[in-house]
N, C-alpha and C positions, 0 to 999 in steps of 0.2 A: 441476387439482393441490390441494391442501388447503394452508392457510396453514403456514408455519415457523417454530416459537419454542424454539430453544434457546439455552443456556448456551455462550457461543466455547468455550469450555474442552472441550465433548464434541465437538468437527466435530475429523478427524487433521489435528494437526499433520506439516507435512512441510519437507523441508530444502530450501532454495533448491539446486538445483543449480550445481556451482563455486563456491556464495558461503559462506566458512566462518562460522558464528554465525549463519546469517540463518535463519530459517521464516518459515515461511505458513501459513494456515487459508482456508480456501477457503469461506468460512461461509455464504454464498448464491451459487448457480453456476444453471448453465440445470438440470442436474440437481434443481433445485430449483425448476423452472418458470419463474424467473426470464427474463421474453423479452430485457428490453435490459443489464440491469449484473449487474456480480462484484461481490460484497464480498466484501473480503480482509484479514485479521488478520497484518501482519506483526510479527517480531520481531524484533531486531536487539542480538546481545550486546555488551556494552562493547565497544570497540574497531572494532568489524563496522560493513560500508558495503554498499552496493548500488553496481555500478558507476555507473558516468558513461552516461548512455542517453538518447535522443531517442527517439519513437512520435507515430503522428501521433493518439492517441486522450490524453485529458485525465487527472488525476486528484483526487477530492475526497478530502482528507484528513485525519482528524480523529486527533491526538493523545491518547491512553488513560494510556502513561504515562514516567517516563522524558524526559532532555532529548536532547539533540542539534543535526544543524544539517542544513539543507534545503538543498544547492549548485544554483543552476542556474547556466546559463551567465550572467544578469542581475545576480547578487548571491547572498550564501549570508544565512538567514535562521534566526535562535536559535528551535527549536524545542521546547517541552516540552509536559505533559499540559495540557491546556485546548487549545492549539494548533490551527488550522484552515487549511488551505493548497488554495490551489488552484494545479495544472502545467498550463499550456496545451499541448497539444498539440504534438509538433517541439520542444519548447523541452529542449535538454539540462539533466539534473539528476542530482540524487543525494541519497541520505539517509545520513546519518553518525552512529551514536551514539560522545558521547565523552563521556557520563557515567558515572559508578559502576554502573550497575544496565539494567535492560531496558531498550529505547524501542520500544514496543508503539505499532503505529496501524493505525489502520482508514485503508484504501485503496479506493476507488470505482473500477471501470473500465469500459465497454463491453463488448458480447461481440465479438472478429471480425471478424466477419459485417458491423457494423453501417460498416465505415470509407465516411466519404463520403454516408452518409444522411443528415448534419445540416447541407452545406455547399451 
C-alpha cells in the first residue's frame, strides 16, 4: 500500500449517528493500509458533546482548535488548542464543547480486532 498524504479536509466528513453537531473524518484507516490504528478528526459544534461512555480501547487525543472539557469518572479537564490527552481503556469519558467556536481534535484508536492483543 502506498503512503497517504492528504489535507484532512479532503477526507469525507460524516455526521456521527444520534449526536447533533458532531462529525468525524476517518483520515487514516484500514482502507489506507494502517494495520493497527485509525486516526480520526472530530468536530463538535458549540454546545455539543459526545455521550458519556467507556470501552476497552484507549484514546490518544490532540486538540487542534477550540476549547472545551474532557470529563472522566476521575475528574474534569479543560482542553484547548494544543492540549494532549490520554484516556485509558475502560474509563468512562465525554468530550464537551463549551466554547464559542468549533472544538476540533485528533483521536487515535486501535482497530476493534486488536482487543486483548496487548494485555
